[in-house]
Biopython code that builds the backbone (N, CA, C, O; Angstrom):
import numpy as np
from Bio.PDB.StructureBuilder import StructureBuilder

atoms = [
    (1, "UNK", "N", (2.454, 10.689, 21.370)),
    (1, "UNK", "CA", (2.850, 9.499, 20.641)),
    (1, "UNK", "C", (2.809, 8.309, 21.602)),
    (1, "UNK", "O", (3.451, 8.317, 22.653)),
    (2, "UNK", "N", (2.055, 7.304, 21.225)),
    (2, "UNK", "CA", (1.960, 6.104, 22.033)),
    (2, "UNK", "C", (2.526, 4.934, 21.243)),
    (2, "UNK", "O", (2.500, 4.946, 20.012)),
    (3, "UNK", "N", (3.042, 3.916, 21.946)),
    (3, "UNK", "CA", (3.516, 2.723, 21.227)),
    (3, "UNK", "C", (2.380, 2.119, 20.413)),
    (3, "UNK", "O", (1.220, 2.143, 20.826)),
    (4, "UNK", "N", (2.721, 1.591, 19.280)),
    (4, "UNK", "CA", (1.721, 1.010, 18.402)),
    (4, "UNK", "C", (1.192, 2.002, 17.384)),
    (4, "UNK", "O", (0.579, 1.624, 16.386)),
    (5, "UNK", "N", (1.433, 3.250, 17.644)),
    (5, "UNK", "CA", (1.077, 4.297, 16.695)),
    (5, "UNK", "C", (2.344, 4.631, 15.926)),
    (5, "UNK", "O", (3.296, 3.850, 15.922)),
    (6, "UNK", "N", (2.358, 5.752, 15.296)),
    (6, "UNK", "CA", (3.599, 6.196, 14.662)),
    (6, "UNK", "C", (4.570, 6.543, 15.780)),
    (6, "UNK", "O", (4.399, 7.554, 16.460)),
    (7, "UNK", "N", (5.575, 5.723, 15.970)),
    (7, "UNK", "CA", (6.502, 5.964, 17.068)),
    (7, "UNK", "C", (7.847, 6.469, 16.574)),
    (7, "UNK", "O", (8.837, 6.423, 17.304)),
    (8, "UNK", "N", (7.885, 6.939, 15.368)),
    (8, "UNK", "CA", (9.091, 7.547, 14.817)),
    (8, "UNK", "C", (8.723, 8.908, 14.248)),
    (8, "UNK", "O", (7.650, 9.094, 13.674)),
    (9, "UNK", "N", (9.623, 9.838, 14.418)),
    (9, "UNK", "CA", (9.433, 11.151, 13.818)),
    (9, "UNK", "C", (10.258, 11.187, 12.552)),
    (9, "UNK", "O", (11.473, 10.987, 12.579)),
    (10, "UNK", "N", (9.595, 11.441, 11.453)),
    (10, "UNK", "CA", (10.267, 11.514, 10.157)),
    (10, "UNK", "C", (10.041, 12.908, 9.609)),
    (10, "UNK", "O", (8.903, 13.338, 9.422)),
    (11, "UNK", "N", (11.116, 13.601, 9.358)),
    (11, "UNK", "CA", (11.018, 14.951, 8.812)),
    (11, "UNK", "C", (10.899, 14.865, 7.299)),
    (11, "UNK", "O", (11.783, 14.338, 6.623)),
    (12, "UNK", "N", (9.813, 15.380, 6.783)),
    (12, "UNK", "CA", (9.605, 15.479, 5.338)),
    (12, "UNK", "C", (9.628, 16.972, 5.020)),
    (12, "UNK", "O", (8.704, 17.696, 5.392)),
    (13, "UNK", "N", (10.659, 17.434, 4.346)),
    (13, "UNK", "CA", (10.773, 18.874, 4.101)),
    (13, "UNK", "C", (9.689, 19.378, 3.149)),
    (13, "UNK", "O", (9.030, 18.606, 2.452)),
    (14, "UNK", "N", (9.532, 20.684, 3.149)),
    (14, "UNK", "CA", (8.620, 21.303, 2.185)),
    (14, "UNK", "C", (9.137, 21.031, 0.780)),
    (14, "UNK", "O", (10.340, 20.856, 0.586)),
    (15, "UNK", "N", (8.248, 20.994, -0.195)),
    (15, "UNK", "CA", (8.686, 20.677, -1.558)),
    (15, "UNK", "C", (9.632, 21.738, -2.120)),
    (15, "UNK", "O", (9.433, 22.939, -1.933)),
    (16, "UNK", "N", (10.667, 21.258, -2.814)),
    (16, "UNK", "CA", (11.599, 22.173, -3.475)),
    (16, "UNK", "C", (10.966, 22.655, -4.784)),
    (16, "UNK", "O", (9.867, 22.231, -5.140)),
    (17, "UNK", "N", (11.664, 23.539, -5.491)),
    (17, "UNK", "CA", (11.102, 24.141, -6.707)),
    (17, "UNK", "C", (10.676, 23.104, -7.753)),
    (17, "UNK", "O", (9.564, 23.204, -8.272)),
    (18, "UNK", "N", (11.512, 22.116, -8.083)),
    (18, "UNK", "CA", (11.060, 21.129, -9.082)),
    (18, "UNK", "C", (9.826, 20.339, -8.620)),
    (18, "UNK", "O", (8.966, 19.990, -9.429)),
    (19, "UNK", "N", (9.752, 20.066, -7.331)),
    (19, "UNK", "CA", (8.593, 19.337, -6.810)),
    (19, "UNK", "C", (7.343, 20.208, -6.857)),
    (19, "UNK", "O", (6.265, 19.729, -7.209)),
    (20, "UNK", "N", (7.482, 21.490, -6.502)),
    (20, "UNK", "CA", (6.340, 22.404, -6.598)),
    (20, "UNK", "C", (5.867, 22.520, -8.040)),
    (20, "UNK", "O", (4.665, 22.561, -8.302)),
    (21, "UNK", "N", (6.810, 22.573, -8.977)),
    (21, "UNK", "CA", (6.434, 22.638, -10.391)),
    (21, "UNK", "C", (5.650, 21.393, -10.797)),
    (21, "UNK", "O", (4.669, 21.481, -11.536)),
    (22, "UNK", "N", (6.084, 20.251, -10.317)),
    (22, "UNK", "CA", (5.378, 19.001, -10.632)),
    (22, "UNK", "C", (3.977, 18.995, -10.023)),
    (22, "UNK", "O", (3.029, 18.526, -10.652)),
    (23, "UNK", "N", (3.844, 19.515, -8.799)),
    (23, "UNK", "CA", (2.529, 19.577, -8.162)),
    (23, "UNK", "C", (1.598, 20.470, -8.985)),
    (23, "UNK", "O", (0.457, 20.098, -9.258)),
    (24, "UNK", "N", (2.089, 21.648, -9.379)),
    (24, "UNK", "CA", (1.260, 22.528, -10.215)),
    (24, "UNK", "C", (0.920, 21.847, -11.540)),
    (24, "UNK", "O", (-0.224, 21.916, -11.989)),
    (25, "UNK", "N", (1.885, 21.199, -12.164)),
    (25, "UNK", "CA", (1.633, 20.518, -13.442)),
    (25, "UNK", "C", (0.553, 19.453, -13.296)),
    (25, "UNK", "O", (-0.322, 19.325, -14.152)),
    (26, "UNK", "N", (0.617, 18.699, -12.220)),
    (26, "UNK", "CA", (-0.404, 17.670, -11.980)),
    (26, "UNK", "C", (-1.776, 18.299, -11.759)),
    (26, "UNK", "O", (-2.779, 17.795, -12.264)),
    (27, "UNK", "N", (-1.825, 19.382, -11.017)),
    (27, "UNK", "CA", (-3.095, 20.069, -10.789)),
    (27, "UNK", "C", (-3.664, 20.641, -12.090)),
    (27, "UNK", "O", (-4.870, 20.586, -12.334)),
    (28, "UNK", "N", (-2.775, 21.189, -12.915)),
    (28, "UNK", "CA", (-3.210, 21.835, -14.156)),
    (28, "UNK", "C", (-3.750, 20.839, -15.170)),
    (28, "UNK", "O", (-4.463, 21.235, -16.092)),
    (29, "UNK", "N", (-3.435, 19.565, -15.028)),
    (29, "UNK", "CA", (-3.951, 18.561, -15.966)),
    (29, "UNK", "C", (-5.475, 18.518, -15.942)),
    (29, "UNK", "O", (-6.118, 18.241, -16.955)),
    (30, "UNK", "N", (-6.039, 18.797, -14.771)),
    (30, "UNK", "CA", (-7.491, 18.708, -14.609)),
    (30, "UNK", "C", (-8.162, 20.070, -14.528)),
    (30, "UNK", "O", (-9.326, 20.171, -14.139)),
    (31, "UNK", "N", (-7.426, 21.124, -14.896)),
    (31, "UNK", "CA", (-7.956, 22.477, -14.791)),
    (31, "UNK", "C", (-7.802, 23.199, -16.127)),
    (31, "UNK", "O", (-6.771, 23.065, -16.786)),
    (32, "UNK", "N", (-8.807, 23.958, -16.528)),
    (32, "UNK", "CA", (-8.671, 24.763, -17.751)),
    (32, "UNK", "C", (-7.930, 26.074, -17.438)),
    (32, "UNK", "O", (-8.558, 27.088, -17.135)),
    (33, "UNK", "N", (-6.621, 26.043, -17.513)),
    (33, "UNK", "CA", (-5.782, 27.178, -17.120)),
    (33, "UNK", "C", (-5.462, 28.029, -18.353)),
    (33, "UNK", "O", (-5.099, 27.507, -19.407)),
    (34, "UNK", "N", (-5.604, 29.334, -18.199)),
    (34, "UNK", "CA", (-5.342, 30.275, -19.294)),
    (34, "UNK", "C", (-3.850, 30.339, -19.609)),
    (34, "UNK", "O", (-3.009, 29.967, -18.791)),
    (35, "UNK", "N", (-3.546, 30.815, -20.801)),
    (35, "UNK", "CA", (-2.158, 30.945, -21.250)),
    (35, "UNK", "C", (-1.377, 31.959, -20.427)),
    (35, "UNK", "O", (-0.150, 31.887, -20.367)),
    (36, "UNK", "N", (-2.072, 32.912, -19.786)),
    (36, "UNK", "CA", (-1.369, 33.946, -19.023)),
    (36, "UNK", "C", (-0.934, 33.481, -17.632)),
    (36, "UNK", "O", (-0.368, 34.266, -16.872)),
    (37, "UNK", "N", (-1.187, 32.228, -17.294)),
    (37, "UNK", "CA", (-0.763, 31.678, -16.004)),
    (37, "UNK", "C", (0.638, 31.090, -16.173)),
    (37, "UNK", "O", (0.861, 30.213, -17.008)),
    (38, "UNK", "N", (1.573, 31.586, -15.370)),
    (38, "UNK", "CA", (2.960, 31.132, -15.437)),
    (38, "UNK", "C", (3.265, 30.182, -14.281)),
    (38, "UNK", "O", (3.264, 30.582, -13.117)),
    (39, "UNK", "N", (3.525, 28.932, -14.613)),
    (39, "UNK", "CA", (3.904, 27.966, -13.571)),
    (39, "UNK", "C", (5.182, 28.427, -12.885)),
    (39, "UNK", "O", (5.308, 28.308, -11.666)),
    (40, "UNK", "N", (6.126, 28.951, -13.654)),
    (40, "UNK", "CA", (7.397, 29.391, -13.074)),
    (40, "UNK", "C", (7.178, 30.469, -12.012)),
    (40, "UNK", "O", (7.816, 30.452, -10.959)),
    (41, "UNK", "N", (6.274, 31.405, -12.297)),
    (41, "UNK", "CA", (5.961, 32.454, -11.327)),
    (41, "UNK", "C", (5.313, 31.857, -10.080)),
    (41, "UNK", "O", (5.652, 32.233, -8.958)),
    (42, "UNK", "N", (4.388, 30.934, -10.277)),
    (42, "UNK", "CA", (3.730, 30.295, -9.140)),
    (42, "UNK", "C", (4.730, 29.508, -8.290)),
    (42, "UNK", "O", (4.666, 29.538, -7.061)),
    (43, "UNK", "N", (5.642, 28.814, -8.945)),
    (43, "UNK", "CA", (6.667, 28.059, -8.223)),
    (43, "UNK", "C", (7.528, 28.999, -7.378)),
    (43, "UNK", "O", (7.828, 28.700, -6.223)),
    (44, "UNK", "N", (7.916, 30.115, -7.948)),
    (44, "UNK", "CA", (8.735, 31.093, -7.232)),
    (44, "UNK", "C", (7.986, 31.663, -6.031)),
    (44, "UNK", "O", (8.578, 31.880, -4.974)),
    (45, "UNK", "N", (6.717, 31.902, -6.186)),
    (45, "UNK", "CA", (5.935, 32.559, -5.139)),
    (45, "UNK", "C", (5.438, 31.616, -4.048)),
    (45, "UNK", "O", (4.872, 32.069, -3.053)),
    (46, "UNK", "N", (5.641, 30.315, -4.223)),
    (46, "UNK", "CA", (5.139, 29.349, -3.236)),
    (46, "UNK", "C", (6.272, 28.616, -2.523)),
    (46, "UNK", "O", (6.149, 27.436, -2.193)),
    (47, "UNK", "N", (7.359, 29.316, -2.292)),
    (47, "UNK", "CA", (8.541, 28.702, -1.677)),
    (47, "UNK", "C", (8.312, 28.069, -0.322)),
    (47, "UNK", "O", (8.963, 27.074, -0.005)),
    (48, "UNK", "N", (7.422, 28.600, 0.488)),
    (48, "UNK", "CA", (7.193, 28.057, 1.832)),
    (48, "UNK", "C", (5.871, 27.306, 1.940)),
    (48, "UNK", "O", (5.378, 27.065, 3.041)),
    (49, "UNK", "N", (5.301, 26.940, 0.803)),
    (49, "UNK", "CA", (4.018, 26.242, 0.779)),
    (49, "UNK", "C", (4.229, 24.728, 0.793)),
    (49, "UNK", "O", (5.168, 24.211, 0.189)),
    (50, "UNK", "N", (3.344, 24.039, 1.489)),
    (50, "UNK", "CA", (3.336, 22.575, 1.450)),
    (50, "UNK", "C", (2.599, 22.133, 0.182)),
    (50, "UNK", "O", (1.980, 22.948, -0.503)),
    (51, "UNK", "N", (2.672, 20.856, -0.117)),
    (51, "UNK", "CA", (1.939, 20.332, -1.265)),
    (51, "UNK", "C", (0.440, 20.550, -1.123)),
    (51, "UNK", "O", (-0.235, 20.887, -2.096)),
    (52, "UNK", "N", (-0.084, 20.358, 0.085)),
    (52, "UNK", "CA", (-1.515, 20.563, 0.325)),
    (52, "UNK", "C", (-1.890, 22.027, 0.125)),
    (52, "UNK", "O", (-2.968, 22.324, -0.391)),
    (53, "UNK", "N", (-1.019, 22.937, 0.526)),
    (53, "UNK", "CA", (-1.304, 24.361, 0.360)),
    (53, "UNK", "C", (-1.268, 24.765, -1.115)),
    (53, "UNK", "O", (-2.046, 25.619, -1.541)),
    (54, "UNK", "N", (-0.386, 24.167, -1.886)),
    (54, "UNK", "CA", (-0.345, 24.434, -3.328)),
    (54, "UNK", "C", (-1.637, 23.941, -3.985)),
    (54, "UNK", "O", (-2.201, 24.618, -4.844)),
    (55, "UNK", "N", (-2.092, 22.776, -3.580)),
    (55, "UNK", "CA", (-3.356, 22.252, -4.086)),
    (55, "UNK", "C", (-4.499, 23.180, -3.700)),
    (55, "UNK", "O", (-5.407, 23.416, -4.498)),
    (56, "UNK", "N", (-4.459, 23.706, -2.481)),
    (56, "UNK", "CA", (-5.492, 24.645, -2.025)),
    (56, "UNK", "C", (-5.481, 25.925, -2.865)),
    (56, "UNK", "O", (-6.541, 26.477, -3.157)),
    (57, "UNK", "N", (-4.303, 26.397, -3.254)),
    (57, "UNK", "CA", (-4.201, 27.583, -4.118)),
    (57, "UNK", "C", (-4.911, 27.304, -5.446)),
    (57, "UNK", "O", (-5.664, 28.145, -5.935)),
    (58, "UNK", "N", (-4.677, 26.148, -6.016)),
    (58, "UNK", "CA", (-5.304, 25.799, -7.299)),
    (58, "UNK", "C", (-6.821, 25.708, -7.166)),
    (58, "UNK", "O", (-7.553, 26.205, -8.022)),
    (59, "UNK", "N", (-7.285, 25.084, -6.112)),
    (59, "UNK", "CA", (-8.731, 24.975, -5.905)),
    (59, "UNK", "C", (-9.368, 26.336, -5.657)),
    (59, "UNK", "O", (-10.450, 26.628, -6.167)),
    (60, "UNK", "N", (-8.690, 27.161, -4.875)),
    (60, "UNK", "CA", (-9.208, 28.507, -4.601)),
    (60, "UNK", "C", (-9.291, 29.319, -5.889)),
    (60, "UNK", "O", (-10.272, 30.029, -6.110)),
    (61, "UNK", "N", (-8.273, 29.220, -6.740)),
    (61, "UNK", "CA", (-8.287, 29.938, -8.018)),
    (61, "UNK", "C", (-9.466, 29.477, -8.872)),
    (61, "UNK", "O", (-10.141, 30.294, -9.497)),
    (62, "UNK", "N", (-9.708, 28.185, -8.895)),
    (62, "UNK", "CA", (-10.836, 27.658, -9.675)),
    (62, "UNK", "C", (-12.164, 28.162, -9.118)),
    (62, "UNK", "O", (-13.049, 28.545, -9.884)),
    (63, "UNK", "N", (-12.313, 28.165, -7.809)),
    (63, "UNK", "CA", (-13.544, 28.669, -7.202)),
    (63, "UNK", "C", (-13.745, 30.152, -7.479)),
    (63, "UNK", "O", (-14.867, 30.593, -7.731)),
    (64, "UNK", "N", (-12.668, 30.918, -7.434)),
    (64, "UNK", "CA", (-12.765, 32.349, -7.730)),
    (64, "UNK", "C", (-13.219, 32.582, -9.166)),
    (64, "UNK", "O", (-14.028, 33.471, -9.436)),
    (65, "UNK", "N", (-12.694, 31.779, -10.080)),
    (65, "UNK", "CA", (-13.113, 31.910, -11.485)),
    (65, "UNK", "C", (-14.608, 31.619, -11.625)),
    (65, "UNK", "O", (-15.315, 32.319, -12.350)),
    (66, "UNK", "N", (-15.088, 30.581, -10.929)),
    (66, "UNK", "CA", (-16.508, 30.231, -11.008)),
    (66, "UNK", "C", (-17.393, 31.256, -10.298)),
    (66, "UNK", "O", (-18.515, 31.519, -10.733)),
    (67, "UNK", "N", (-16.896, 31.827, -9.220)),
    (67, "UNK", "CA", (-17.671, 32.874, -8.540)),
    (67, "UNK", "C", (-17.816, 34.105, -9.424)),
    (67, "UNK", "O", (-18.844, 34.782, -9.414)),
    (68, "UNK", "N", (-16.771, 34.376, -10.180)),
    (68, "UNK", "CA", (-16.794, 35.525, -11.089)),
    (68, "UNK", "C", (-17.769, 35.282, -12.241)),
    (68, "UNK", "O", (-18.527, 36.168, -12.635)),
    (69, "UNK", "N", (-17.728, 34.060, -12.768)),
    (69, "UNK", "CA", (-18.600, 33.702, -13.895)),
    (69, "UNK", "C", (-18.832, 32.195, -13.837)),
    (69, "UNK", "O", (-17.919, 31.407, -14.079)),
    (70, "UNK", "N", (-20.047, 31.811, -13.518)),
    (70, "UNK", "CA", (-20.365, 30.389, -13.359)),
    (70, "UNK", "C", (-20.078, 29.585, -14.624)),
    (70, "UNK", "O", (-19.921, 28.365, -14.568)),
    (71, "UNK", "N", (-20.012, 30.272, -15.763)),
    (71, "UNK", "CA", (-19.714, 29.604, -17.032)),
    (71, "UNK", "C", (-18.264, 29.831, -17.467)),
    (71, "UNK", "O", (-17.946, 29.700, -18.649)),
    (72, "UNK", "N", (-17.396, 30.166, -16.535)),
    (72, "UNK", "CA", (-15.995, 30.452, -16.853)),
    (72, "UNK", "C", (-15.368, 29.272, -17.586)),
    (72, "UNK", "O", (-15.534, 28.115, -17.200)),
    (73, "UNK", "N", (-14.661, 29.591, -18.628)),
    (73, "UNK", "CA", (-14.001, 28.558, -19.422)),
    (73, "UNK", "C", (-12.541, 28.366, -19.011)),
    (73, "UNK", "O", (-11.969, 27.292, -19.197)),
    (74, "UNK", "N", (-11.943, 29.430, -18.444)),
    (74, "UNK", "CA", (-10.520, 29.385, -18.086)),
    (74, "UNK", "C", (-10.287, 29.989, -16.709)),
    (74, "UNK", "O", (-11.027, 30.862, -16.257)),
    (75, "UNK", "N", (-9.245, 29.501, -16.062)),
    (75, "UNK", "CA", (-8.790, 30.084, -14.797)),
    (75, "UNK", "C", (-7.622, 30.987, -15.152)),
    (75, "UNK", "O", (-6.597, 30.532, -15.660)),
    (76, "UNK", "N", (-7.790, 32.263, -14.881)),
    (76, "UNK", "CA", (-6.824, 33.285, -15.294)),
    (76, "UNK", "C", (-5.773, 33.535, -14.214)),
    (76, "UNK", "O", (-5.919, 33.113, -13.067)),
    (77, "UNK", "N", (-4.713, 34.232, -14.614)),
    (77, "UNK", "CA", (-3.638, 34.589, -13.678)),
    (77, "UNK", "C", (-4.182, 35.398, -12.507)),
    (77, "UNK", "O", (-3.714, 35.234, -11.380)),
    (78, "UNK", "N", (-5.155, 36.263, -12.747)),
    (78, "UNK", "CA", (-5.708, 37.082, -11.658)),
    (78, "UNK", "C", (-6.377, 36.217, -10.593)),
    (78, "UNK", "O", (-6.399, 36.586, -9.419)),
    (79, "UNK", "N", (-6.922, 35.074, -10.994)),
    (79, "UNK", "CA", (-7.539, 34.169, -10.030)),
    (79, "UNK", "C", (-6.465, 33.541, -9.137)),
    (79, "UNK", "O", (-6.658, 33.382, -7.932)),
    (80, "UNK", "N", (-5.335, 33.189, -9.747)),
    (80, "UNK", "CA", (-4.236, 32.650, -8.939)),
    (80, "UNK", "C", (-3.654, 33.721, -8.032)),
    (80, "UNK", "O", (-3.266, 33.436, -6.899)),
    (81, "UNK", "N", (-3.592, 34.941, -8.522)),
    (81, "UNK", "CA", (-3.108, 36.058, -7.710)),
    (81, "UNK", "C", (-3.973, 36.209, -6.462)),
    (81, "UNK", "O", (-3.455, 36.323, -5.351)),
    (82, "UNK", "N", (-5.265, 36.210, -6.644)),
    (82, "UNK", "CA", (-6.189, 36.316, -5.511)),
    (82, "UNK", "C", (-6.083, 35.101, -4.588)),
    (82, "UNK", "O", (-6.148, 35.227, -3.365)),
    (83, "UNK", "N", (-5.922, 33.933, -5.191)),
    (83, "UNK", "CA", (-5.805, 32.709, -4.387)),
    (83, "UNK", "C", (-4.550, 32.747, -3.510)),
    (83, "UNK", "O", (-4.581, 32.308, -2.360)),
    (84, "UNK", "N", (-3.447, 33.271, -4.052)),
    (84, "UNK", "CA", (-2.214, 33.388, -3.261)),
    (84, "UNK", "C", (-2.377, 34.385, -2.116)),
    (84, "UNK", "O", (-1.719, 34.258, -1.084)),
    (85, "UNK", "N", (-3.241, 35.365, -2.292)),
    (85, "UNK", "CA", (-3.510, 36.320, -1.214)),
    (85, "UNK", "C", (-4.413, 35.721, -0.147)),
    (85, "UNK", "O", (-4.432, 36.185, 0.993)),
    (86, "UNK", "N", (-5.160, 34.692, -0.520)),
    (86, "UNK", "CA", (-6.070, 34.035, 0.418)),
    (86, "UNK", "C", (-5.398, 32.867, 1.135)),
    (86, "UNK", "O", (-5.473, 32.755, 2.359)),
    (87, "UNK", "N", (-4.746, 32.009, 0.374)),
    (87, "UNK", "CA", (-4.106, 30.807, 0.931)),
    (87, "UNK", "C", (-2.654, 31.154, 1.253)),
    (87, "UNK", "O", (-1.845, 31.387, 0.355)),
    (88, "UNK", "N", (-2.343, 31.182, 2.523)),
    (88, "UNK", "CA", (-0.991, 31.519, 2.975)),
    (88, "UNK", "C", (-0.317, 30.277, 3.546)),
    (88, "UNK", "O", (-0.994, 29.381, 4.049)),
    (89, "UNK", "N", (1.015, 30.218, 3.471)),
    (89, "UNK", "CA", (1.706, 29.081, 4.083)),
    (89, "UNK", "C", (1.481, 29.099, 5.586)),
    (89, "UNK", "O", (1.480, 30.163, 6.206)),
    (90, "UNK", "N", (1.292, 27.923, 6.172)),
    (90, "UNK", "CA", (0.925, 27.836, 7.584)),
    (90, "UNK", "C", (2.035, 27.276, 8.465)),
    (90, "UNK", "O", (1.888, 27.235, 9.687)),
    (91, "UNK", "N", (3.128, 26.850, 7.877)),
    (91, "UNK", "CA", (4.210, 26.268, 8.674)),
    (91, "UNK", "C", (5.215, 27.368, 8.989)),
    (91, "UNK", "O", (5.881, 27.877, 8.088)),
    (92, "UNK", "N", (5.331, 27.741, 10.272)),
    (92, "UNK", "CA", (6.254, 28.827, 10.620)),
    (92, "UNK", "C", (7.718, 28.398, 10.477)),
    (92, "UNK", "O", (8.050, 27.222, 10.625)),
    (93, "UNK", "N", (8.577, 29.366, 10.190)),
    (93, "UNK", "CA", (10.008, 29.089, 10.053)),
    (93, "UNK", "C", (10.568, 28.433, 11.307)),
    (93, "UNK", "O", (11.447, 27.576, 11.218)),
    (94, "UNK", "N", (10.068, 28.826, 12.469)),
    (94, "UNK", "CA", (10.572, 28.266, 13.733)),
    (94, "UNK", "C", (10.325, 26.758, 13.806)),
    (94, "UNK", "O", (11.170, 26.021, 14.314)),
    (95, "UNK", "N", (9.185, 26.293, 13.307)),
    (95, "UNK", "CA", (8.893, 24.865, 13.319)),
    (95, "UNK", "C", (9.800, 24.126, 12.341)),
    (95, "UNK", "O", (10.296, 23.043, 12.651)),
    (96, "UNK", "N", (10.015, 24.699, 11.175)),
    (96, "UNK", "CA", (10.919, 24.083, 10.199)),
    (96, "UNK", "C", (12.317, 23.959, 10.795)),
    (96, "UNK", "O", (12.963, 22.918, 10.667)),
    (97, "UNK", "N", (12.782, 25.024, 11.446)),
    (97, "UNK", "CA", (14.110, 24.993, 12.069)),
    (97, "UNK", "C", (14.194, 23.938, 13.168)),
    (97, "UNK", "O", (15.216, 23.265, 13.298)),
    (98, "UNK", "N", (13.143, 23.786, 13.952)),
    (98, "UNK", "CA", (13.180, 22.775, 15.015)),
    (98, "UNK", "C", (13.230, 21.371, 14.431)),
    (98, "UNK", "O", (13.911, 20.505, 14.981)),
    (99, "UNK", "N", (12.517, 21.120, 13.315)),
    (99, "UNK", "CA", (12.594, 19.813, 12.661)),
    (99, "UNK", "C", (13.996, 19.560, 12.096)),
    (99, "UNK", "O", (14.537, 18.462, 12.224)),
    (100, "UNK", "N", (14.566, 20.572, 11.481)),
    (100, "UNK", "CA", (15.920, 20.423, 10.933)),
    (100, "UNK", "C", (16.914, 20.152, 12.050)),
    (100, "UNK", "O", (17.771, 19.279, 11.918)),
    (101, "UNK", "N", (16.810, 20.885, 13.138)),
    (101, "UNK", "CA", (17.708, 20.680, 14.287)),
    (101, "UNK", "C", (17.540, 19.284, 14.858)),
    (101, "UNK", "O", (18.524, 18.609, 15.159)),
    (102, "UNK", "N", (16.295, 18.848, 15.008)),
    (102, "UNK", "CA", (16.026, 17.513, 15.531)),
    (102, "UNK", "C", (16.643, 16.451, 14.631)),
    (102, "UNK", "O", (17.262, 15.501, 15.111)),
    (103, "UNK", "N", (16.472, 16.620, 13.327)),
    (103, "UNK", "CA", (17.009, 15.652, 12.377)),
    (103, "UNK", "C", (18.532, 15.617, 12.454)),
    (103, "UNK", "O", (19.125, 14.540, 12.408)),
    (104, "UNK", "N", (19.168, 16.773, 12.570)),
    (104, "UNK", "CA", (20.630, 16.825, 12.648)),
    (104, "UNK", "C", (21.127, 16.199, 13.946)),
    (104, "UNK", "O", (22.146, 15.508, 13.951)),
    (105, "UNK", "N", (20.415, 16.436, 15.046)),
    (105, "UNK", "CA", (20.799, 15.848, 16.329)),
    (105, "UNK", "C", (20.688, 14.339, 16.300)),
    (105, "UNK", "O", (21.512, 13.648, 16.900)),
    (106, "UNK", "N", (19.695, 13.817, 15.618)),
    (106, "UNK", "CA", (19.449, 12.368, 15.573)),
    (106, "UNK", "C", (20.317, 11.657, 14.543)),
    (106, "UNK", "O", (20.490, 10.441, 14.625)),
    (107, "UNK", "N", (20.865, 12.384, 13.577)),
    (107, "UNK", "CA", (21.603, 11.728, 12.487)),
    (107, "UNK", "C", (22.896, 11.088, 12.969)),
    (107, "UNK", "O", (23.387, 10.153, 12.336)),
    (108, "UNK", "N", (23.449, 11.558, 14.053)),
    (108, "UNK", "CA", (24.688, 10.981, 14.553)),
    (108, "UNK", "C", (24.487, 9.778, 15.443)),
    (108, "UNK", "O", (25.460, 9.127, 15.823)),
    (109, "UNK", "N", (23.246, 9.462, 15.787)),
    (109, "UNK", "CA", (22.961, 8.347, 16.685)),
    (109, "UNK", "C", (22.913, 7.035, 15.925)),
    (109, "UNK", "O", (22.444, 6.963, 14.789)),
    (110, "UNK", "N", (23.401, 6.025, 16.571)),
    (110, "UNK", "CA", (23.371, 4.687, 15.977)),
    (110, "UNK", "C", (22.911, 3.710, 17.054)),
    (110, "UNK", "O", (23.497, 3.671, 18.137)),
    (111, "UNK", "N", (21.889, 2.933, 16.782)),
    (111, "UNK", "CA", (21.368, 1.970, 17.749)),
    (111, "UNK", "C", (21.662, 0.556, 17.257)),
    (111, "UNK", "O", (21.502, 0.254, 16.074)),
    (112, "UNK", "N", (22.091, -0.304, 18.174)),
    (112, "UNK", "CA", (22.394, -1.695, 17.828)),
    (112, "UNK", "C", (21.445, -2.613, 18.541)),
    (112, "UNK", "O", (21.531, -3.831, 18.385)),
]
sb = StructureBuilder()
sb.init_structure("model")
sb.init_model(0)
sb.init_chain("A")
sb.init_seg("    ")
for serial, (resi, resn, name, xyz) in enumerate(atoms, 1):
    if name == "N":
        sb.init_residue(resn, " ", resi, " ")
    sb.init_atom(name, np.array(xyz, "f"), 0.0, 1.0, " ", f" {name:<3s}", serial, name[0])
structure = sb.get_structure()
């Protein structure tokens, strides 16, 4: 970090369940998703995923559907299942804990 660049560290936590649901809902607006796809199940299974990783899951599911059948009309639950096996969360718990600790240590500081 150099002056003139981002010189503050801001912790942005991973999305909570309602936020993950909103991300999936936004992605599904532009995707032909089958009735057997449960947003609630996807939200539950993506607890440690970032917003970008959730988007990657949706894109991977769409690609899998097209690889299976280039004329696919719907993205099925099995495509999301496979996508979740391919796209894994990349932020380790240790890094999340260090950000939380850093934020807690800095919250008591006051500069005048």
